[in-house]
C-alpha positions as CSV (number, residue, x, y, z in Angstrom):
1,X,-24.6,113.1,36.3
2,X,-21.7,110.8,36.7
3,X,-20.9,108.1,34.1
4,X,-19.3,104.9,35.3
5,X,-18.2,102.2,32.8
6,X,-18.3,98.5,34.0
7,X,-15.0,97.2,32.7
8,X,-15.2,94.5,30.0
9,X,-19.0,94.2,30.4
10,X,-20.1,96.8,27.7
11,X,-22.3,98.5,30.3
12,X,-22.4,102.0,31.6
13,X,-24.0,103.2,34.9
14,X,-25.3,106.8,35.0
15,X,-25.4,108.1,38.6
16,X,-27.1,111.1,40.1
17,X,-27.8,112.2,43.7
18,X,-30.9,114.4,43.7
19,X,-31.1,117.5,45.9
20,X,-33.3,115.6,48.4
21,X,-30.6,113.0,48.8
22,X,-32.2,110.2,46.6
23,X,-29.6,108.2,44.7
24,X,-30.5,107.3,41.1
25,X,-28.6,104.7,39.0
26,X,-29.5,104.0,35.4
27,X,-28.1,101.2,33.3
28,X,-29.3,101.6,29.7
29,X,-29.6,98.4,27.5
30,X,-30.9,99.3,24.1
31,X,-31.5,95.7,23.1
32,X,-32.9,94.9,26.6
33,X,-36.2,93.1,26.8
34,X,-38.2,95.8,28.5
35,X,-37.4,97.8,31.7
36,X,-36.7,96.8,35.2
37,X,-36.9,99.4,38.0
38,X,-36.3,99.0,41.7
39,X,-36.9,101.5,44.6
40,X,-35.0,100.5,47.7
41,X,-34.5,101.6,51.3
42,X,-31.6,100.5,53.5
43,X,-34.0,99.1,56.0
44,X,-34.4,95.4,56.7
45,X,-35.1,92.8,59.4
46,X,-31.7,93.3,61.1
47,X,-32.9,96.6,62.5
48,X,-34.5,96.0,65.8
49,X,-33.3,99.0,67.9
50,X,-32.2,102.4,66.6
51,X,-31.7,106.0,67.7
52,X,-32.7,109.2,65.9
53,X,-31.1,112.6,66.0
54,X,-28.8,111.9,68.9
55,X,-31.5,110.8,71.4
56,X,-29.9,108.6,74.1
57,X,-32.9,106.3,74.4
58,X,-33.0,103.8,71.6
59,X,-36.3,102.9,69.9
60,X,-37.1,99.2,70.0
61,X,-39.6,97.9,67.4
62,X,-41.2,94.5,67.1
63,X,-39.4,91.8,65.1
64,X,-40.4,91.7,61.4
65,X,-41.5,95.4,61.3
66,X,-39.6,96.1,58.0
67,X,-41.5,93.2,56.4
68,X,-44.8,94.4,57.9
69,X,-44.2,97.9,56.6
70,X,-43.5,96.5,53.1
71,X,-47.0,94.8,53.2
72,X,-48.7,97.9,54.5
73,X,-47.3,100.1,51.7
74,X,-49.6,98.5,49.2
75,X,-52.6,100.1,51.0
76,X,-53.5,103.3,49.3
77,X,-55.8,106.1,50.5
78,X,-57.4,106.4,47.1
79,X,-58.2,102.7,47.1
80,X,-56.1,102.0,44.0
81,X,-54.3,98.6,44.2
82,X,-50.7,99.2,43.0
83,X,-50.6,95.7,41.6
84,X,-53.7,96.4,39.5
85,X,-52.3,99.7,38.4
86,X,-49.2,98.1,36.9
87,X,-51.1,95.1,35.6
88,X,-53.4,97.5,33.6
89,X,-50.2,98.9,32.0
90,X,-48.7,95.6,31.0
91,X,-46.2,95.6,33.9
92,X,-45.5,93.3,36.9
93,X,-44.9,94.7,40.4
94,X,-43.6,93.1,43.6
95,X,-41.8,93.9,46.8
96,X,-39.5,92.0,49.2
97,X,-37.7,92.5,52.4
98,X,-34.2,91.1,53.2
99,X,-32.0,91.4,56.3
100,X,-30.6,94.7,55.1
101,X,-33.1,96.3,52.7
102,X,-36.7,96.6,51.4
103,X,-37.3,96.8,47.7
104,X,-40.3,97.8,45.6
105,X,-40.2,97.1,41.8
106,X,-41.9,96.9,38.5
107,X,-40.9,95.5,35.1
108,X,-42.6,95.9,31.8
109,X,-41.9,97.1,28.2
110,X,-44.1,100.2,28.0
111,X,-45.6,103.2,29.9
112,X,-42.3,103.8,31.7
113,X,-42.9,107.4,32.7
114,X,-46.3,106.6,34.1
115,X,-45.0,103.5,35.9
116,X,-41.9,105.0,37.5
117,X,-43.9,108.0,38.7
118,X,-46.4,105.7,40.3
119,X,-43.8,103.5,41.9
120,X,-42.2,106.6,43.5
121,X,-45.6,108.0,44.5
122,X,-47.1,105.0,46.2
123,X,-43.9,104.2,48.2
124,X,-43.6,107.8,49.2
125,X,-47.3,108.2,50.3
126,X,-48.0,105.8,53.1
127,X,-51.5,105.2,54.2
128,X,-52.0,103.3,57.4
129,X,-54.9,103.1,59.8
130,X,-55.5,100.9,62.8
131,X,-58.0,99.0,60.6
132,X,-55.6,98.3,57.7
133,X,-52.9,97.3,60.2
134,X,-55.1,94.8,61.9
135,X,-56.3,93.4,58.6
136,X,-52.7,92.9,57.5
137,X,-51.7,91.1,60.6
138,X,-53.9,88.1,59.6
139,X,-52.3,88.0,56.2
140,X,-48.8,88.1,57.5
141,X,-49.5,85.5,60.2
142,X,-50.9,83.2,57.5
143,X,-47.7,83.7,55.5
144,X,-45.6,82.8,58.5
145,X,-47.6,79.7,58.9
146,X,-46.9,78.6,55.4
147,X,-43.1,79.0,56.0
148,X,-43.4,77.0,59.2
149,X,-44.5,74.0,57.1
150,X,-41.6,74.3,54.7
151,X,-38.7,72.0,55.8
152,X,-36.1,74.0,53.9
153,X,-37.2,77.2,55.6
154,X,-37.2,75.5,58.9
155,X,-33.7,74.1,58.3
156,X,-32.3,77.6,57.6
157,X,-34.2,79.4,60.4
158,X,-33.4,76.7,62.9
159,X,-29.7,76.9,62.0
160,X,-29.6,80.7,62.4
161,X,-31.5,80.6,65.7
162,X,-28.9,78.3,67.3
163,X,-25.9,79.9,65.6
164,X,-26.4,83.6,66.7
165,X,-26.6,84.6,70.3
166,X,-27.5,88.3,70.2
167,X,-27.8,89.6,66.6
168,X,-31.4,89.8,65.3
169,X,-30.3,88.1,62.0
170,X,-31.1,84.9,64.0
171,X,-34.8,85.7,63.7
172,X,-37.0,85.2,60.6
173,X,-37.4,88.2,58.4
174,X,-41.1,88.2,58.9
175,X,-40.8,88.1,62.7
176,X,-42.9,85.8,64.8
177,X,-46.7,85.5,65.3
178,X,-46.3,87.3,68.7
179,X,-44.3,90.2,67.2
180,X,-46.7,90.7,64.3
181,X,-49.7,90.7,66.8
182,X,-48.1,93.5,68.9
183,X,-47.0,95.7,65.9
184,X,-48.9,99.0,65.9
185,X,-49.6,101.7,63.4
186,X,-47.3,104.0,65.4
187,X,-44.4,101.4,65.1
188,X,-44.9,101.4,61.3
189,X,-45.0,105.2,60.9
190,X,-42.0,105.6,63.2
191,X,-40.0,103.3,61.0
192,X,-41.3,104.8,57.8
193,X,-40.4,108.4,58.7
194,X,-36.9,107.2,59.9
195,X,-35.8,104.9,57.1
196,X,-37.9,105.9,54.1
197,X,-36.3,109.3,53.8
198,X,-34.7,109.8,50.3
199,X,-31.2,110.1,51.8
200,X,-31.6,106.4,52.9
201,X,-33.1,105.2,49.6
202,X,-32.1,104.7,46.0
203,X,-33.6,103.9,42.6
204,X,-32.0,101.6,40.0
205,X,-33.4,101.4,36.5
206,X,-32.1,99.0,33.9
207,X,-33.2,98.2,30.3
208,X,-34.3,100.1,27.3
209,X,-34.3,103.6,28.7
210,X,-32.5,106.9,28.0
211,X,-30.5,107.8,31.1
212,X,-30.9,111.6,30.9
213,X,-34.6,111.4,30.3
214,X,-35.0,108.8,33.2
215,X,-33.1,110.9,35.7
216,X,-35.1,114.0,34.6
217,X,-38.4,112.2,35.2
218,X,-37.4,111.1,38.6
219,X,-36.0,114.5,39.5
220,X,-39.2,116.2,38.4
221,X,-41.2,113.7,40.5
222,X,-39.1,114.4,43.6
223,X,-39.1,118.2,43.1
224,X,-42.8,118.3,43.7
225,X,-42.6,116.6,47.1
226,X,-41.9,118.2,50.5
227,X,-39.4,116.3,52.6
228,X,-38.5,116.7,56.2
229,X,-34.9,117.1,57.2
230,X,-33.0,113.8,57.0
231,X,-32.9,112.0,60.3
232,X,-29.5,111.1,61.8
233,X,-29.8,107.3,62.5
234,X,-27.7,105.3,64.9
235,X,-28.0,101.6,65.1
236,X,-27.7,99.3,68.1
237,X,-24.3,97.5,68.1
238,X,-24.4,93.9,69.0
239,X,-21.5,92.2,70.8
240,X,-22.0,88.9,69.2
241,X,-19.7,86.1,70.5
242,X,-17.8,83.8,68.2
243,X,-19.2,80.8,69.8
244,X,-22.5,79.4,68.6
245,X,-25.6,79.5,70.9
246,X,-26.0,75.7,70.6
247,X,-23.9,72.9,69.2
248,X,-26.8,70.7,68.2
249,X,-30.5,70.9,67.7
250,X,-33.2,68.9,65.9
251,X,-36.9,68.9,65.2
252,X,-39.3,66.5,63.6
253,X,-41.4,67.2,60.5
254,X,-43.5,65.3,57.9
255,X,-40.6,64.4,55.7
256,X,-39.3,61.1,54.4
257,X,-35.5,61.7,54.5
258,X,-33.6,63.6,57.2
259,X,-32.3,67.1,56.4
260,X,-29.2,68.4,58.0
261,X,-27.2,71.7,58.1
262,X,-23.6,72.1,59.3
263,X,-23.0,75.7,60.1
264,X,-19.6,77.4,60.5
265,X,-19.4,80.8,62.2
266,X,-16.4,83.0,61.5
267,X,-15.5,86.4,62.9
268,X,-14.7,88.8,60.0
269,X,-14.5,92.0,62.0
270,X,-10.9,91.2,63.1
271,X,-9.6,91.0,59.5
272,X,-8.4,94.6,59.5
273,X,-5.5,94.1,57.2
274,X,-7.3,92.1,54.6
275,X,-9.6,93.0,51.7
276,X,-12.8,91.4,53.2
277,X,-14.5,91.2,49.8
278,X,-11.6,89.2,48.4
279,X,-11.6,86.9,51.4
280,X,-15.3,86.1,50.8
281,X,-14.6,85.5,47.1
282,X,-11.8,83.0,48.0
283,X,-14.1,81.3,50.5
284,X,-16.8,81.0,47.9
285,X,-14.3,79.4,45.5
286,X,-13.1,77.0,48.2
287,X,-16.6,75.7,49.0
288,X,-17.5,75.5,45.3
289,X,-14.4,73.5,44.5
290,X,-14.7,71.2,47.5
291,X,-18.4,70.6,47.5
292,X,-19.9,71.8,44.2
293,X,-21.8,69.6,41.8
294,X,-18.6,69.0,39.8
295,X,-16.5,68.2,42.8
296,X,-15.0,64.7,43.6
297,X,-16.7,65.0,47.0
298,X,-20.1,65.3,45.4
299,X,-19.5,62.5,43.0
300,X,-18.3,60.2,45.9
301,X,-21.2,61.0,48.2
302,X,-23.7,60.3,45.4
303,X,-22.0,57.0,44.5
304,X,-22.0,55.9,48.1
305,X,-25.6,56.8,48.6
306,X,-24.9,59.3,51.3
307,X,-26.3,62.2,49.4
308,X,-29.6,62.1,47.6
309,X,-29.2,65.6,46.1
310,X,-26.6,68.3,45.9
311,X,-25.0,69.8,49.0
312,X,-26.1,73.4,49.2
313,X,-23.8,76.0,50.6
314,X,-25.3,79.4,51.6
315,X,-23.9,82.2,53.7
316,X,-25.4,84.9,56.0
317,X,-23.3,87.9,56.9
318,X,-23.4,90.6,59.6
319,X,-20.9,93.3,60.4
320,X,-19.1,91.0,62.7
321,X,-19.5,87.4,61.4
322,X,-20.2,85.3,58.4
323,X,-21.9,81.9,58.7
324,X,-21.5,79.2,56.1
325,X,-24.5,76.8,56.1
326,X,-23.9,73.5,54.4
327,X,-27.2,71.7,54.1
328,X,-28.3,68.5,52.5
329,X,-30.8,65.7,52.5
330,X,-29.3,62.4,53.6
331,X,-30.2,59.1,55.2
332,X,-26.7,59.0,56.8
333,X,-26.2,62.3,58.7
334,X,-23.2,61.2,60.7
335,X,-21.4,59.8,57.7
336,X,-22.0,63.1,55.8
337,X,-20.9,65.3,58.7
338,X,-17.7,63.4,59.1
339,X,-17.0,63.5,55.4
340,X,-17.5,67.2,55.2
341,X,-15.2,67.8,58.2
342,X,-12.5,65.6,56.7
343,X,-12.7,67.4,53.4
344,X,-12.1,70.7,55.2
345,X,-9.0,69.5,57.0
346,X,-7.1,70.7,54.0
347,X,-7.9,74.0,52.4
348,X,-5.6,73.4,49.4
349,X,-7.0,73.3,45.9
350,X,-5.4,72.8,42.5
351,X,-4.4,75.6,40.2
352,X,-6.6,74.2,37.4
353,X,-9.6,74.2,39.8
354,X,-9.0,77.9,40.6
355,X,-8.6,78.8,36.9
356,X,-11.8,76.9,36.0
357,X,-13.8,78.7,38.7
358,X,-12.4,82.0,37.6
359,X,-13.8,81.3,34.1
360,X,-17.1,80.3,35.5
361,X,-17.2,83.5,37.6
362,X,-16.5,85.7,34.6
363,X,-18.9,83.9,32.3
364,X,-21.7,84.5,34.9
365,X,-20.9,88.2,34.8
366,X,-21.0,88.2,31.0
367,X,-24.2,86.3,31.0
368,X,-25.6,88.9,33.4
369,X,-25.3,91.6,30.7
370,X,-28.1,90.0,28.8
371,X,-30.5,90.1,31.7
372,X,-31.8,93.4,32.8
373,X,-33.0,92.0,36.2
374,X,-29.5,90.6,36.9
375,X,-27.9,93.9,35.9
376,X,-30.2,95.7,38.3
377,X,-29.5,93.2,41.0
378,X,-25.7,93.7,40.7
379,X,-25.9,97.4,41.0
380,X,-28.6,97.3,43.8
381,X,-26.5,94.8,45.8
382,X,-23.4,96.9,45.5
383,X,-25.1,100.0,46.7
384,X,-26.8,98.2,49.6
385,X,-23.7,96.3,50.7
386,X,-20.8,98.7,49.9
387,X,-22.4,102.1,49.2
388,X,-20.8,102.2,45.8
389,X,-20.7,100.3,42.5
390,X,-17.8,97.9,41.8
391,X,-16.9,98.7,38.3
392,X,-14.0,96.3,37.7
393,X,-15.1,92.8,38.5
394,X,-13.1,91.6,35.6
395,X,-9.7,92.7,37.0
396,X,-10.7,91.4,40.4
397,X,-11.4,88.0,39.1
398,X,-8.5,87.9,36.7
399,X,-6.0,88.6,39.5
400,X,-7.1,85.9,41.8
401,X,-4.2,83.4,42.4
402,X,-3.3,80.4,44.5
403,X,-0.6,82.2,46.5
404,X,-2.9,85.0,47.6
405,X,-5.7,82.5,48.2
406,X,-3.5,80.5,50.6
407,X,-2.7,83.7,52.5
408,X,-6.3,84.7,52.8
409,X,-7.6,81.3,53.8
410,X,-5.1,81.2,56.7
411,X,-7.7,83.5,58.3
412,X,-10.5,81.1,57.9
413,X,-11.6,79.7,61.3
414,X,-13.6,76.5,61.4
415,X,-13.5,76.1,65.2
416,X,-17.1,77.4,65.8
417,X,-19.8,75.3,64.3
418,X,-23.1,73.6,65.0
419,X,-25.5,71.1,63.5
420,X,-29.2,71.5,63.0
421,X,-31.3,68.5,61.8
422,X,-34.8,67.8,60.8
423,X,-35.9,64.1,61.3
424,X,-39.0,62.4,59.8
425,X,-42.0,62.2,62.2
426,X,-42.2,58.5,61.5
427,X,-39.5,56.3,60.2
428,X,-40.8,53.8,57.6
């Protein structure tokens, strides 16, 4: 068992890789309010084609299959509903799929041994029949329909669809109605046996637990299960162009005020000589200083009536590109777009702005230490994104400086962008 201290955060991560390849990470918090446990696989919606054990022919699966599999895992042969199981023991359970992972979780103050064993058992014992798969299709299609009526979801999905040309990140995590309809039991089992092997999964437990005892419980659980040899997975590589698929797109929905998203697409795969993580931190600071709720830009846009709420900046990253999506609600889309572009003509910020954001960054990390869910999310995100835990965020933040920031931002390319807009059905 390895012991890793998170610098200046008064937290320790205990790590163990079990004989079957499962990674286990425990972050004890004696005064933590209960226990939060996650069981994740590095399998998300970005996987559309993959190869196994050196086979030349790639396997192509329907869009949204990772999300479909997440739903299907809650079907159990013994008829027990996992949600009811945890509820009866005073715990909450859930699951979610992202572009890069699928996570199953529970949180609760008591019955930890029983709960963690059940979490591992129900995720590692799939039960899928043609009947259960068909039944789930209706549920997922209904879920997709709900998202289609959400203007914020449509703004994001529309932006991604016209930004990316080839990479499957352009599609909704849940897929499409057509892809859900054609998903089969064989598709789901094929993905399960490929991506739900312990070597591609990891457990993170945070809260009021003993690390040695926790690892022993999980190890004992895994020792009693037979596992096939770990598959060697290859993923399809996408030659995604830097240019956006479309420069402009719009749809109409039942809203009262137009919503707009300005999307910048940047190639990050060419930044061989730079610390990519640091580049992304500096970019985050830039957007926060320029467009955050405390920025002069935000104050001016509200005063002039161009913005009705804050400007949201989100990002989506692949192995080749990162897209910054700047979205807002506005009655004056053209004025807002021109104002944003003018603001980005200069990437300079003041030293006091950088120092203030550094303090905000660090305070958010300190605040995280009181939240077992946030602690779990930090470790889980590190493992999924980097394959290891970043244990010195403090020094990383402390050493940020204007000279280095200027050097890094010289690599920011704002040449490739597009606009996606949602207009009201009827203008009143």
